[in-house]
N, C-alpha and C positions, 0 to 999 in steps of 0.2 A: 503494499500499500504506500502510495506517495501522496503527501499533501503539500500545498503551497501555503506560505505564510508571509506576513509583513509585520515588522516590528512597530509598536506604538511607543511614542516617547512622550514624557511628561515634562513640562517646563518648570524647573526648579528656580524659583525666584531668587532665593538667597544666594545660590551659587552662580546664577545666571548661566545655566547650561540645560541642554535637552538631555534627559536621562532615560533609559529603557524603563517602561512601566509594564509592558506585556506585549501580546501579539494577537492578531486576528489570523485564523488559519481555516482552511477549507474543511467543511464537515465531510469526513471520509468515512464516517461510521453510520450505521443505521439508527443511532440514537439522535434525538432532537431532529426529526425530519422537517420541522418547520423552520429550521435555521440553515441558511447556506454557509454561514461562517460561525466559528466558535471563537471563544476568547480564553487566552491563558494570561494570567496577570501575576504580579509579584505576590507572594504569600502574605504580606502584612497589610495589603490594601483592605479597605473597609467593605469592599464588595458593592457599594451603591452604583459606582460607575460601571461595574461589570454587568450588574442587572439592567441598568439603563441601556448599555450597549446591546445587551441581548434582546431587549424589547425592540430596539430599532432595527436589528437584524431581522427579527421576525416580521416586522412590518414592511421593511424596505427590500428585503432579500437581495442584497448586493452580491456581486462577485468579488473575488479577492482584488481584482483590478480597481474596483470602485469602493474599497473599504473605508476610505476617508469620509463618505457620507454617514457612516455610522456615529461619528463623533458628535454630531448635532450641536448641542449647547456647550459642549466641552471643546469645541474646535479651537478656541482661543488659548487653551491651556495644554492641549494634547495635539499631536500630529502623528500621522502614519508615514513612515519612511517609504520612499518610492520603490526600493528594491523588493522584488518578489523572490523569495528563496523557497527551496524545497527541503523536505524532511521525509525520511523513509522509515517504515516500521512494519512489523508483522500484523499489528493490530492498532486500533484507536488508542488503547491504553499505552502501547509502546511509543506511538507518535506523540501522545500527550507527555509521557515522560521525557522523551528526547527534547521536546520544545521547552519543558521546564529547565533542562540542562543548558539549552542554548540561551535562554533568558538569563540564567545565572552567569553564564560566560559573558554575554553582552554587558551585564551590570558591572561585573568585575573589570572588564576591559575598559569601560567608560568611567569608572569611578575615579574622581579626581585624586591623584596620587601626590601626596605632599611628603617632602623629606623632612621628617621630624628630627630635631636635634635631641640628643639624649639629655635628660634632665639631670642636673647634678644637685645634690643636697649636701648641706654642711651638717655633719653628724658629730655630736658631742657625746661622750660617754656618759651614761646614766649611773655608772658605778664609781663611787669614790671610796677608796679604802680609808678606813679609819685607823688611826694609830692609837693603839692602847698604851697608856702609860704604865709604868711599873707600879707596883703596889707601894713602892717607897715614896713616890710623888704625892700620894694622897695625904 
């Protein structure tokens, strides 16, 4: 089984960069016959956008070439990259697993890498030996 997909990017205001959020991919399974495309998104997303995109896919029934119409009211914050890529797997589950891995790789590759300087701390000993005087000093 081969499915085509396109990466969805989210505009991160604070960093001023486009960062991978997920992907639209062709529905190559028998599941969800009302959807021409399916969505794979980052695991920590709140899922509202995914549900919104799913509803628009059901209503508009776009092809992968026209996937950007799914963005609707989120078109100002999200974009669909123009490249159409392919992924292969023995089943829909295998394709979905591969897409999750591809998304993770995309995120890691695009993550802003900073060269952090090692932090140096001034450490003082918390142990101070006490001198005991001889009994004769008392």
